[in-house]
N, CA, C and O atoms as a Tripos MOL2 file, in Angstrom:
@<TRIPOS>MOLECULE
protein
  288   287    72     0     0
PROTEIN
NO_CHARGES

@<TRIPOS>ATOM
      1 N          70.6160  200.0710  -85.7310 N.3       1 MET1
      2 CA         69.4590  200.4690  -84.9520 C.3       1 MET1
      3 C          68.5960  201.4070  -85.8080 C.2       1 MET1
      4 O          69.0910  202.1690  -86.6380 O.2       1 MET1
      5 N          67.3290  201.3140  -85.5730 N.am      2 SER2
      6 CA         66.4490  202.1900  -86.3060 C.3       2 SER2
      7 C          66.3450  203.5480  -85.5980 C.2       2 SER2
      8 O          66.7750  203.6890  -84.4530 O.2       2 SER2
      9 N          65.7820  204.5260  -86.2720 N.am      3 GLU3
     10 CA         65.6540  205.8670  -85.7010 C.3       3 GLU3
     11 C          64.7120  205.8880  -84.5090 C.2       3 GLU3
     12 O          64.9210  206.6510  -83.5660 O.2       3 GLU3
     13 N          63.6750  205.0560  -84.5440 N.am      4 LYS4
     14 CA         62.7190  204.9930  -83.4180 C.3       4 LYS4
     15 C          63.4070  204.4890  -82.1490 C.2       4 LYS4
     16 O          63.1670  205.0130  -81.0610 O.2       4 LYS4
     17 N          64.2480  203.4890  -82.2860 N.am      5 THR5
     18 CA         64.9450  202.9390  -81.1300 C.3       5 THR5
     19 C          65.9280  203.9770  -80.5530 C.2       5 THR5
     20 O          66.0510  204.1010  -79.3340 O.2       5 THR5
     21 N          66.6000  204.6940  -81.3970 N.am      6 GLN6
     22 CA         67.5450  205.7090  -80.9420 C.3       6 GLN6
     23 C          66.8000  206.8610  -80.2700 C.2       6 GLN6
     24 O          67.2530  207.3780  -79.2490 O.2       6 GLN6
     25 N          65.6840  207.2600  -80.8230 N.am      7 ALA7
     26 CA         64.8940  208.3500  -80.2230 C.3       7 ALA7
     27 C          64.3390  207.9140  -78.8680 C.2       7 ALA7
     28 O          64.3190  208.7060  -77.9260 O.2       7 ALA7
     29 N          63.8950  206.6770  -78.7630 N.am      8 ALA8
     30 CA         63.3790  206.1860  -77.4780 C.3       8 ALA8
     31 C          64.4730  206.1090  -76.4520 C.2       8 ALA8
     32 O          64.2280  206.3920  -75.2790 O.2       8 ALA8
     33 N          65.6840  205.7320  -76.8480 N.am      9 GLY9
     34 CA         66.8070  205.6840  -75.9380 C.3       9 GLY9
     35 C          67.2120  207.0300  -75.4250 C.2       9 GLY9
     36 O          67.6190  207.1500  -74.2700 O.2       9 GLY9
     37 N          67.1150  208.0450  -76.2400 N.am     10 LYS10
     38 CA         67.4600  209.4000  -75.8340 C.3      10 LYS10
     39 C          66.3980  210.0460  -74.9570 C.2      10 LYS10
     40 O          66.7010  210.9480  -74.1740 O.2      10 LYS10
     41 N          65.1560  209.5910  -75.0830 N.am     11 ALA11
     42 CA         64.0410  210.2060  -74.3380 C.3      11 ALA11
     43 C          64.0530  209.7910  -72.8610 C.2      11 ALA11
     44 O          63.5660  210.5370  -72.0110 O.2      11 ALA11
     45 N          64.5960  208.6230  -72.5480 N.am     12 LYS12
     46 CA         64.5620  208.1570  -71.1720 C.3      12 LYS12
     47 C          65.2650  209.0930  -70.1720 C.2      12 LYS12
     48 O          64.6810  209.3930  -69.1310 O.2      12 LYS12
     49 N          66.4690  209.5580  -70.4370 N.am     13 PRO13
     50 CA         67.0990  210.4690  -69.4660 C.3      13 PRO13
     51 C          66.3190  211.7620  -69.2680 C.2      13 PRO13
     52 O          66.2930  212.3000  -68.1610 O.2      13 PRO13
     53 N          65.6860  212.2670  -70.3180 N.am     14 ALA14
     54 CA         64.8850  213.4880  -70.1720 C.3      14 ALA14
     55 C          63.7040  213.2560  -69.2520 C.2      14 ALA14
     56 O          63.3710  214.1150  -68.4360 O.2      14 ALA14
     57 N          63.0690  212.0980  -69.3790 N.am     15 VAL15
     58 CA         61.9320  211.7770  -68.5270 C.3      15 VAL15
     59 C          62.4320  211.6360  -67.0690 C.2      15 VAL15
     60 O          61.7540  212.0650  -66.1360 O.2      15 VAL15
     61 N          63.5920  211.0450  -66.8900 N.am     16 ARG16
     62 CA         64.1280  210.8590  -65.5690 C.3      16 ARG16
     63 C          64.4580  212.2090  -64.9040 C.2      16 ARG16
     64 O          64.2310  212.3730  -63.7060 O.2      16 ARG16
     65 N          64.9910  213.1730  -65.6700 N.am     17 LYS17
     66 CA         65.2610  214.4950  -65.1350 C.3      17 LYS17
     67 C          63.9780  215.1720  -64.7280 C.2      17 LYS17
     68 O          63.9120  215.8070  -63.6760 O.2      17 LYS17
     69 N          62.9490  215.0420  -65.5590 N.am     18 THR18
     70 CA         61.6570  215.6650  -65.2820 C.3      18 THR18
     71 C          61.0650  215.0910  -63.9910 C.2      18 THR18
     72 O          60.4850  215.8300  -63.1960 O.2      18 THR18
     73 N          61.2070  213.8020  -63.7830 N.am     19 ALA19
     74 CA         60.6850  213.1640  -62.5710 C.3      19 ALA19
     75 C          61.4500  213.6840  -61.3370 C.2      19 ALA19
     76 O          60.8570  213.9070  -60.2820 O.2      19 ALA19
     77 N          62.7420  213.8700  -61.4810 N.am     20 ARG20
     78 CA         63.5090  214.4060  -60.3250 C.3      20 ARG20
     79 C          63.0840  215.8110  -59.9710 C.2      20 ARG20
     80 O          62.9390  216.1520  -58.7980 O.2      20 ARG20
     81 N          62.8780  216.6500  -61.0260 N.am     21 TRP21
     82 CA         62.4720  218.0240  -60.7630 C.3      21 TRP21
     83 C          61.0810  218.0780  -60.1280 C.2      21 TRP21
     84 O          60.8160  218.9440  -59.2950 O.2      21 TRP21
     85 N          60.1980  217.1650  -60.5110 N.am     22 ARG22
     86 CA         58.8780  217.1250  -59.8700 C.3      22 ARG22
     87 C          58.9950  216.8210  -58.4030 C.2      22 ARG22
     88 O          58.2910  217.4120  -57.5840 O.2      22 ARG22
     89 N          59.8830  215.9010  -58.0570 N.am     23 ILE23
     90 CA         60.0880  215.5570  -56.6440 C.3      23 ILE23
     91 C          60.6550  216.7570  -55.8840 C.2      23 ILE23
     92 O          60.2170  217.0690  -54.7770 O.2      23 ILE23
     93 N          61.6340  217.4220  -56.4950 N.am     24 VAL24
     94 CA         62.2470  218.5820  -55.8570 C.3      24 VAL24
     95 C          61.2240  219.6850  -55.6650 C.2      24 VAL24
     96 O          61.1770  220.3010  -54.6000 O.2      24 VAL24
     97 N          60.4170  219.9450  -56.6560 N.am     25 ILE25
     98 CA         59.4100  220.9990  -56.5590 C.3      25 ILE25
     99 C          58.3590  220.6490  -55.5000 C.2      25 ILE25
    100 O          57.8950  221.5270  -54.7730 O.2      25 ILE25
    101 N          57.9920  219.3920  -55.4140 N.am     26 ARG26
    102 CA         57.0130  218.9570  -54.4030 C.3      26 ARG26
    103 C          57.5320  219.1920  -53.0010 C.2      26 ARG26
    104 O          56.7400  219.4390  -52.0920 O.2      26 ARG26
    105 N          58.8290  219.1250  -52.7990 N.am     27 TRP27
    106 CA         59.4060  219.3770  -51.4970 C.3      27 TRP27
    107 C          59.6780  220.8620  -51.2600 C.2      27 TRP27
    108 O          59.6070  221.3450  -50.1300 O.2      27 TRP27
    109 N          59.9900  221.5800  -52.3430 N.am     28 MET28
    110 CA         60.3240  223.0050  -52.2080 C.3      28 MET28
    111 C          59.1050  223.8560  -51.8690 C.2      28 MET28
    112 O          59.2100  224.7890  -51.0720 O.2      28 MET28
    113 N          57.9710  223.5560  -52.4480 N.am     29 ILE29
    114 CA         56.7870  224.3950  -52.2200 C.3      29 ILE29
    115 C          56.3740  224.3650  -50.7470 C.2      29 ILE29
    116 O          56.2160  225.4360  -50.1610 O.2      29 ILE29
    117 N          56.1910  223.2100  -50.1180 N.am     30 PRO30
    118 CA         55.8470  223.2390  -48.6890 C.3      30 PRO30
    119 C          56.9230  223.8610  -47.8250 C.2      30 PRO30
    120 O          56.6100  224.5160  -46.8310 O.2      30 PRO30
    121 N          58.2100  223.6680  -48.1870 N.am     31 LEU31
    122 CA         59.3070  224.2640  -47.4490 C.3      31 LEU31
    123 C          59.2350  225.7780  -47.5120 C.2      31 LEU31
    124 O          59.3810  226.4480  -46.4890 O.2      31 LEU31
    125 N          59.0110  226.3280  -48.7060 N.am     32 PHE32
    126 CA         58.8820  227.7800  -48.8580 C.3      32 PHE32
    127 C          57.6680  228.3170  -48.1210 C.2      32 PHE32
    128 O          57.7270  229.3950  -47.5300 O.2      32 PHE32
    129 N          56.5610  227.5720  -48.1500 N.am     33 LEU33
    130 CA         55.3700  227.9920  -47.4240 C.3      33 LEU33
    131 C          55.6280  228.0450  -45.9110 C.2      33 LEU33
    132 O          55.2020  228.9800  -45.2330 O.2      33 LEU33
    133 N          56.3250  227.0390  -45.4000 N.am     34 LEU34
    134 CA         56.6650  226.9970  -43.9710 C.3      34 LEU34
    135 C          57.6040  228.1510  -43.6080 C.2      34 LEU34
    136 O          57.4200  228.8050  -42.5820 O.2      34 LEU34
    137 N          58.6030  228.3970  -44.4470 N.am     35 LEU35
    138 CA         59.5190  229.5250  -44.2090 C.3      35 LEU35
    139 C          58.7730  230.8590  -44.2540 C.2      35 LEU35
    140 O          59.0540  231.7490  -43.4510 O.2      35 LEU35
    141 N          57.8350  231.0050  -45.1750 N.am     36 ALA36
    142 CA         57.0700  232.2470  -45.2580 C.3      36 ALA36
    143 C          56.1820  232.4110  -44.0230 C.2      36 ALA36
    144 O          56.0180  233.5260  -43.5270 O.2      36 ALA36
    145 N          55.6110  231.3200  -43.5250 N.am     37 LEU37
    146 CA         54.7970  231.4030  -42.3050 C.3      37 LEU37
    147 C          55.6290  231.8320  -41.1020 C.2      37 LEU37
    148 O          55.2420  232.7410  -40.3680 O.2      37 LEU37
    149 N          56.7600  231.1860  -40.9000 N.am     38 VAL38
    150 CA         57.6340  231.5370  -39.7850 C.3      38 VAL38
    151 C          58.1660  232.9510  -39.9190 C.2      38 VAL38
    152 O          58.1940  233.7080  -38.9490 O.2      38 VAL38
    153 N          58.5920  233.3060  -41.1340 N.am     39 GLY39
    154 CA         59.0920  234.6600  -41.3600 C.3      39 GLY39
    155 C          58.0400  235.7050  -41.1550 C.2      39 GLY39
    156 O          58.3230  236.7600  -40.5870 O.2      39 GLY39
    157 N          56.8220  235.4450  -41.6020 N.am     40 GLY40
    158 CA         55.7310  236.3900  -41.4310 C.3      40 GLY40
    159 C          55.3350  236.5580  -39.9620 C.2      40 GLY40
    160 O          55.0800  237.6730  -39.5070 O.2      40 GLY40
    161 N          55.2850  235.4500  -39.2290 N.am     41 MET41
    162 CA         54.9770  235.5500  -37.8070 C.3      41 MET41
    163 C          56.0610  236.3050  -37.0590 C.2      41 MET41
    164 O          55.7630  237.1090  -36.1760 O.2      41 MET41
    165 N          57.3000  236.0550  -37.4000 N.am     42 THR42
    166 CA         58.4030  236.7590  -36.7700 C.3      42 THR42
    167 C          58.3750  238.2350  -37.0800 C.2      42 THR42
    168 O          58.5370  239.0690  -36.1890 O.2      42 THR42
    169 N          58.1710  238.5600  -38.3400 N.am     43 PHE43
    170 CA         58.1150  239.9680  -38.7570 C.3      43 PHE43
    171 C          56.9530  240.6740  -38.0760 C.2      43 PHE43
    172 O          57.1060  241.7970  -37.5970 O.2      43 PHE43
    173 N          55.8210  240.0430  -38.0290 N.am     44 GLY44
    174 CA         54.6670  240.6450  -37.3890 C.3      44 GLY44
    175 C          54.8490  240.8460  -35.8980 C.2      44 GLY44
    176 O          54.4400  241.8680  -35.3490 O.2      44 GLY44
    177 N          55.4480  239.8970  -35.2600 N.am     45 TYR45
    178 CA         55.6380  239.9610  -33.8210 C.3      45 TYR45
    179 C          56.6980  240.9850  -33.4320 C.2      45 TYR45
    180 O          56.5300  241.7050  -32.4480 O.2      45 TYR45
    181 N          57.7840  241.0580  -34.1930 N.am     46 VAL46
    182 CA         58.8990  241.9250  -33.8390 C.3      46 VAL46
    183 C          58.6780  243.3460  -34.3330 C.2      46 VAL46
    184 O          58.8060  244.2930  -33.5560 O.2      46 VAL46
    185 N          58.3530  243.5120  -35.5990 N.am     47 PHE47
    186 CA         58.2960  244.8620  -36.1710 C.3      47 PHE47
    187 C          56.9260  245.5150  -35.9960 C.2      47 PHE47
    188 O          56.8470  246.7050  -35.6890 O.2      47 PHE47
    189 N          55.8650  244.7670  -36.1840 N.am     48 ILE48
    190 CA         54.5160  245.3490  -36.0270 C.3      48 ILE48
    191 C          54.1330  245.3840  -34.5580 C.2      48 ILE48
    192 O          53.6130  246.3890  -34.0760 O.2      48 ILE48
    193 N          54.3890  244.2840  -33.8340 N.am     49 GLY49
    194 CA         54.0230  244.2100  -32.4290 C.3      49 GLY49
    195 C          55.0170  244.8500  -31.4720 C.2      49 GLY49
    196 O          54.7260  245.0270  -30.2890 O.2      49 GLY49
    197 N          56.2100  245.2020  -31.9990 N.am     50 LYS50
    198 CA         57.2550  245.8640  -31.2270 C.3      50 LYS50
    199 C          57.6380  245.0690  -29.9750 C.2      50 LYS50
    200 O          57.7560  245.6260  -28.8840 O.2      50 LYS50
    201 N          57.8280  243.7650  -30.1540 N.am     51 GLN51
    202 CA         58.2660  242.8870  -29.0730 C.3      51 GLN51
    203 C          59.6950  242.4550  -29.3770 C.2      51 GLN51
    204 O          60.1940  242.6950  -30.4760 O.2      51 GLN51
    205 N          60.3600  241.8170  -28.4070 N.am     52 SER52
    206 CA         61.7500  241.4210  -28.6210 C.3      52 SER52
    207 C          61.8270  240.1270  -29.4580 C.2      52 SER52
    208 O          60.9320  239.2820  -29.4270 O.2      52 SER52
    209 N          62.9240  240.0160  -30.1950 N.am     53 LEU53
    210 CA         63.1450  238.8710  -31.0330 C.3      53 LEU53
    211 C          63.2750  237.5760  -30.2270 C.2      53 LEU53
    212 O          62.8780  236.5120  -30.6990 O.2      53 LEU53
    213 N          63.8170  237.6590  -29.0400 N.am     54 SER54
    214 CA         64.0220  236.4360  -28.2470 C.3      54 SER54
    215 C          62.6820  235.8230  -27.8260 C.2      54 SER54
    216 O          62.6080  234.6120  -27.6190 O.2      54 SER54
    217 N          61.6320  236.6220  -27.6960 N.am     55 ASP55
    218 CA         60.3320  236.1000  -27.3350 C.3      55 ASP55
    219 C          59.6590  235.2870  -28.4500 C.2      55 ASP55
    220 O          58.7670  234.4790  -28.1910 O.2      55 ASP55
    221 N          60.1000  235.5150  -29.6860 N.am     56 VAL56
    222 CA         59.4920  234.8260  -30.8160 C.3      56 VAL56
    223 C          59.6960  233.3140  -30.7160 C.2      56 VAL56
    224 O          58.8270  232.5430  -31.1230 O.2      56 VAL56
    225 N          60.8230  232.8940  -30.1860 N.am     57 PHE57
    226 CA         61.1730  231.4710  -30.1920 C.3      57 PHE57
    227 C          60.7440  230.7390  -28.9210 C.2      57 PHE57
    228 O          61.1690  229.6060  -28.6930 O.2      57 PHE57
    229 N          59.9120  231.3620  -28.0950 N.am     58 GLN58
    230 CA         59.4020  230.7180  -26.8900 C.3      58 GLN58
    231 C          58.0060  230.1730  -27.1630 C.2      58 GLN58
    232 O          57.1730  230.8410  -27.7760 O.2      58 GLN58
    233 N          57.7630  228.9440  -26.6950 N.am     59 TRP59
    234 CA         56.4610  228.3120  -26.9350 C.3      59 TRP59
    235 C          55.3370  229.0500  -26.2180 C.2      59 TRP59
    236 O          54.2330  229.1390  -26.7540 O.2      59 TRP59
    237 N          55.5790  229.5760  -25.0390 N.am     60 LYS60
    238 CA         54.5030  230.2110  -24.2800 C.3      60 LYS60
    239 C          53.9780  231.4480  -25.0030 C.2      60 LYS60
    240 O          52.8090  231.8000  -24.8430 O.2      60 LYS60
    241 N          54.8130  232.1090  -25.7920 N.am     61 THR61
    242 CA         54.3520  233.2550  -26.5780 C.3      61 THR61
    243 C          53.2940  232.8390  -27.5920 C.2      61 THR61
    244 O          52.2520  233.4830  -27.7070 O.2      61 THR61
    245 N          53.5630  231.7580  -28.3280 N.am     62 TRP62
    246 CA         52.6460  231.3160  -29.3540 C.3      62 TRP62
    247 C          51.4490  230.6140  -28.7640 C.2      62 TRP62
    248 O          50.3800  230.6040  -29.3740 O.2      62 TRP62
    249 N          51.5990  230.0290  -27.5970 N.am     63 GLN63
    250 CA         50.4570  229.4250  -26.9070 C.3      63 GLN63
    251 C          49.4860  230.5210  -26.5100 C.2      63 GLN63
    252 O          48.2720  230.3360  -26.5950 O.2      63 GLN63
    253 N          50.0100  231.6620  -26.0780 N.am     64 HIS64
    254 CA         49.1670  232.7960  -25.7010 C.3      64 HIS64
    255 C          48.4330  233.3400  -26.9270 C.2      64 HIS64
    256 O          47.2550  233.6860  -26.8420 O.2      64 HIS64
    257 N          49.1390  233.4180  -28.0880 N.am     65 VAL65
    258 CA         48.5250  233.8750  -29.3200 C.3      65 VAL65
    259 C          47.4230  232.9360  -29.7540 C.2      65 VAL65
    260 O          46.3470  233.3830  -30.1530 O.2      65 VAL65
    261 N          47.6790  231.6170  -29.6810 N.am     66 ILE66
    262 CA         46.6640  230.6220  -30.0370 C.3      66 ILE66
    263 C          45.4720  230.7120  -29.1310 C.2      66 ILE66
    264 O          44.3400  230.5960  -29.6000 O.2      66 ILE66
    265 N          45.6820  230.9170  -27.8330 N.am     67 ASP67
    266 CA         44.5790  231.0840  -26.8980 C.3      67 ASP67
    267 C          43.7520  232.3200  -27.2160 C.2      67 ASP67
    268 O          42.5270  232.2960  -27.0970 O.2      67 ASP67
    269 N          44.4070  233.3930  -27.6170 N.am     68 LEU68
    270 CA         43.6720  234.6070  -27.9810 C.3      68 LEU68
    271 C          42.8380  234.4350  -29.2470 C.2      68 LEU68
    272 O          41.7180  234.9370  -29.3360 O.2      68 LEU68
    273 N          43.3900  233.7260  -30.2160 N.am     69 VAL69
    274 CA         42.7100  233.5680  -31.4930 C.3      69 VAL69
    275 C          41.5160  232.6060  -31.3420 C.2      69 VAL69
    276 O          40.4430  232.8660  -31.8860 O.2      69 VAL69
    277 N          41.6970  231.5150  -30.6170 N.am     70 PHE70
    278 CA         40.6560  230.5160  -30.5190 C.3      70 PHE70
    279 C          39.8590  230.5620  -29.2100 C.2      70 PHE70
    280 O          39.2300  229.5740  -28.8310 O.2      70 PHE70
    281 N          39.8840  231.6760  -28.5410 N.am     71 ALA71
    282 CA         39.1310  231.8380  -27.2890 C.3      71 ALA71
    283 C          37.6180  231.8810  -27.6140 C.2      71 ALA71
    284 O          37.2030  232.4830  -28.6040 O.2      71 ALA71
    285 N          36.8190  231.2350  -26.7660 N.am     72 PRO72
    286 CA         35.3620  231.2420  -26.9990 C.3      72 PRO72
    287 C          34.7150  232.5670  -26.7000 C.2      72 PRO72
    288 O          33.5020  232.7100  -26.8520 O.2      72 PRO72
@<TRIPOS>BOND
     1     1     2 1
     2     2     3 1
     3     3     4 2
     4     3     5 am
     5     5     6 1
     6     6     7 1
     7     7     8 2
     8     7     9 am
     9     9    10 1
    10    10    11 1
    11    11    12 2
    12    11    13 am
    13    13    14 1
    14    14    15 1
    15    15    16 2
    16    15    17 am
    17    17    18 1
    18    18    19 1
    19    19    20 2
    20    19    21 am
    21    21    22 1
    22    22    23 1
    23    23    24 2
    24    23    25 am
    25    25    26 1
    26    26    27 1
    27    27    28 2
    28    27    29 am
    29    29    30 1
    30    30    31 1
    31    31    32 2
    32    31    33 am
    33    33    34 1
    34    34    35 1
    35    35    36 2
    36    35    37 am
    37    37    38 1
    38    38    39 1
    39    39    40 2
    40    39    41 am
    41    41    42 1
    42    42    43 1
    43    43    44 2
    44    43    45 am
    45    45    46 1
    46    46    47 1
    47    47    48 2
    48    47    49 am
    49    49    50 1
    50    50    51 1
    51    51    52 2
    52    51    53 am
    53    53    54 1
    54    54    55 1
    55    55    56 2
    56    55    57 am
    57    57    58 1
    58    58    59 1
    59    59    60 2
    60    59    61 am
    61    61    62 1
    62    62    63 1
    63    63    64 2
    64    63    65 am
    65    65    66 1
    66    66    67 1
    67    67    68 2
    68    67    69 am
    69    69    70 1
    70    70    71 1
    71    71    72 2
    72    71    73 am
    73    73    74 1
    74    74    75 1
    75    75    76 2
    76    75    77 am
    77    77    78 1
    78    78    79 1
    79    79    80 2
    80    79    81 am
    81    81    82 1
    82    82    83 1
    83    83    84 2
    84    83    85 am
    85    85    86 1
    86    86    87 1
    87    87    88 2
    88    87    89 am
    89    89    90 1
    90    90    91 1
    91    91    92 2
    92    91    93 am
    93    93    94 1
    94    94    95 1
    95    95    96 2
    96    95    97 am
    97    97    98 1
    98    98    99 1
    99    99   100 2
   100    99   101 am
   101   101   102 1
   102   102   103 1
   103   103   104 2
   104   103   105 am
   105   105   106 1
   106   106   107 1
   107   107   108 2
   108   107   109 am
   109   109   110 1
   110   110   111 1
   111   111   112 2
   112   111   113 am
   113   113   114 1
   114   114   115 1
   115   115   116 2
   116   115   117 am
   117   117   118 1
   118   118   119 1
   119   119   120 2
   120   119   121 am
   121   121   122 1
   122   122   123 1
   123   123   124 2
   124   123   125 am
   125   125   126 1
   126   126   127 1
   127   127   128 2
   128   127   129 am
   129   129   130 1
   130   130   131 1
   131   131   132 2
   132   131   133 am
   133   133   134 1
   134   134   135 1
   135   135   136 2
   136   135   137 am
   137   137   138 1
   138   138   139 1
   139   139   140 2
   140   139   141 am
   141   141   142 1
   142   142   143 1
   143   143   144 2
   144   143   145 am
   145   145   146 1
   146   146   147 1
   147   147   148 2
   148   147   149 am
   149   149   150 1
   150   150   151 1
   151   151   152 2
   152   151   153 am
   153   153   154 1
   154   154   155 1
   155   155   156 2
   156   155   157 am
   157   157   158 1
   158   158   159 1
   159   159   160 2
   160   159   161 am
   161   161   162 1
   162   162   163 1
   163   163   164 2
   164   163   165 am
   165   165   166 1
   166   166   167 1
   167   167   168 2
   168   167   169 am
   169   169   170 1
   170   170   171 1
   171   171   172 2
   172   171   173 am
   173   173   174 1
   174   174   175 1
   175   175   176 2
   176   175   177 am
   177   177   178 1
   178   178   179 1
   179   179   180 2
   180   179   181 am
   181   181   182 1
   182   182   183 1
   183   183   184 2
   184   183   185 am
   185   185   186 1
   186   186   187 1
   187   187   188 2
   188   187   189 am
   189   189   190 1
   190   190   191 1
   191   191   192 2
   192   191   193 am
   193   193   194 1
   194   194   195 1
   195   195   196 2
   196   195   197 am
   197   197   198 1
   198   198   199 1
   199   199   200 2
   200   199   201 am
   201   201   202 1
   202   202   203 1
   203   203   204 2
   204   203   205 am
   205   205   206 1
   206   206   207 1
   207   207   208 2
   208   207   209 am
   209   209   210 1
   210   210   211 1
   211   211   212 2
   212   211   213 am
   213   213   214 1
   214   214   215 1
   215   215   216 2
   216   215   217 am
   217   217   218 1
   218   218   219 1
   219   219   220 2
   220   219   221 am
   221   221   222 1
   222   222   223 1
   223   223   224 2
   224   223   225 am
   225   225   226 1
   226   226   227 1
   227   227   228 2
   228   227   229 am
   229   229   230 1
   230   230   231 1
   231   231   232 2
   232   231   233 am
   233   233   234 1
   234   234   235 1
   235   235   236 2
   236   235   237 am
   237   237   238 1
   238   238   239 1
   239   239   240 2
   240   239   241 am
   241   241   242 1
   242   242   243 1
   243   243   244 2
   244   243   245 am
   245   245   246 1
   246   246   247 1
   247   247   248 2
   248   247   249 am
   249   249   250 1
   250   250   251 1
   251   251   252 2
   252   251   253 am
   253   253   254 1
   254   254   255 1
   255   255   256 2
   256   255   257 am
   257   257   258 1
   258   258   259 1
   259   259   260 2
   260   259   261 am
   261   261   262 1
   262   262   263 1
   263   263   264 2
   264   263   265 am
   265   265   266 1
   266   266   267 1
   267   267   268 2
   268   267   269 am
   269   269   270 1
   270   270   271 1
   271   271   272 2
   272   271   273 am
   273   273   274 1
   274   274   275 1
   275   275   276 2
   276   275   277 am
   277   277   278 1
   278   278   279 1
   279   279   280 2
   280   279   281 am
   281   281   282 1
   282   282   283 1
   283   283   284 2
   284   283   285 am
   285   285   286 1
   286   286   287 1
   287   287   288 2
@<TRIPOS>SUBSTRUCTURE
     1 MET1         2 RESIDUE 1 A MET
     2 SER2         6 RESIDUE 1 A SER
     3 GLU3        10 RESIDUE 1 A GLU
     4 LYS4        14 RESIDUE 1 A LYS
     5 THR5        18 RESIDUE 1 A THR
     6 GLN6        22 RESIDUE 1 A GLN
     7 ALA7        26 RESIDUE 1 A ALA
     8 ALA8        30 RESIDUE 1 A ALA
     9 GLY9        34 RESIDUE 1 A GLY
    10 LYS10       38 RESIDUE 1 A LYS
    11 ALA11       42 RESIDUE 1 A ALA
    12 LYS12       46 RESIDUE 1 A LYS
    13 PRO13       50 RESIDUE 1 A PRO
    14 ALA14       54 RESIDUE 1 A ALA
    15 VAL15       58 RESIDUE 1 A VAL
    16 ARG16       62 RESIDUE 1 A ARG
    17 LYS17       66 RESIDUE 1 A LYS
    18 THR18       70 RESIDUE 1 A THR
    19 ALA19       74 RESIDUE 1 A ALA
    20 ARG20       78 RESIDUE 1 A ARG
    21 TRP21       82 RESIDUE 1 A TRP
    22 ARG22       86 RESIDUE 1 A ARG
    23 ILE23       90 RESIDUE 1 A ILE
    24 VAL24       94 RESIDUE 1 A VAL
    25 ILE25       98 RESIDUE 1 A ILE
    26 ARG26      102 RESIDUE 1 A ARG
    27 TRP27      106 RESIDUE 1 A TRP
    28 MET28      110 RESIDUE 1 A MET
    29 ILE29      114 RESIDUE 1 A ILE
    30 PRO30      118 RESIDUE 1 A PRO
    31 LEU31      122 RESIDUE 1 A LEU
    32 PHE32      126 RESIDUE 1 A PHE
    33 LEU33      130 RESIDUE 1 A LEU
    34 LEU34      134 RESIDUE 1 A LEU
    35 LEU35      138 RESIDUE 1 A LEU
    36 ALA36      142 RESIDUE 1 A ALA
    37 LEU37      146 RESIDUE 1 A LEU
    38 VAL38      150 RESIDUE 1 A VAL
    39 GLY39      154 RESIDUE 1 A GLY
    40 GLY40      158 RESIDUE 1 A GLY
    41 MET41      162 RESIDUE 1 A MET
    42 THR42      166 RESIDUE 1 A THR
    43 PHE43      170 RESIDUE 1 A PHE
    44 GLY44      174 RESIDUE 1 A GLY
    45 TYR45      178 RESIDUE 1 A TYR
    46 VAL46      182 RESIDUE 1 A VAL
    47 PHE47      186 RESIDUE 1 A PHE
    48 ILE48      190 RESIDUE 1 A ILE
    49 GLY49      194 RESIDUE 1 A GLY
    50 LYS50      198 RESIDUE 1 A LYS
    51 GLN51      202 RESIDUE 1 A GLN
    52 SER52      206 RESIDUE 1 A SER
    53 LEU53      210 RESIDUE 1 A LEU
    54 SER54      214 RESIDUE 1 A SER
    55 ASP55      218 RESIDUE 1 A ASP
    56 VAL56      222 RESIDUE 1 A VAL
    57 PHE57      226 RESIDUE 1 A PHE
    58 GLN58      230 RESIDUE 1 A GLN
    59 TRP59      234 RESIDUE 1 A TRP
    60 LYS60      238 RESIDUE 1 A LYS
    61 THR61      242 RESIDUE 1 A THR
    62 TRP62      246 RESIDUE 1 A TRP
    63 GLN63      250 RESIDUE 1 A GLN
    64 HIS64      254 RESIDUE 1 A HIS
    65 VAL65      258 RESIDUE 1 A VAL
    66 ILE66      262 RESIDUE 1 A ILE
    67 ASP67      266 RESIDUE 1 A ASP
    68 LEU68      270 RESIDUE 1 A LEU
    69 VAL69      274 RESIDUE 1 A VAL
    70 PHE70      278 RESIDUE 1 A PHE
    71 ALA71      282 RESIDUE 1 A ALA
    72 PRO72      286 RESIDUE 1 A PRO
């Protein structure tokens, strides 16, 4: 085998690993953003707003917040 053929054969797994990492990163970024959003809303509601933690997970709480933000 020539050196070019051997180099090309060794390059394929590296490209495959890079493609896998790109897929992982594309899923990790939105996941971290979603976790930061939920964590920030929870922190703001519980510690800054001084409300109970159990209220954070109720839909009517966030519906009320949405109504306040988007009220005409």
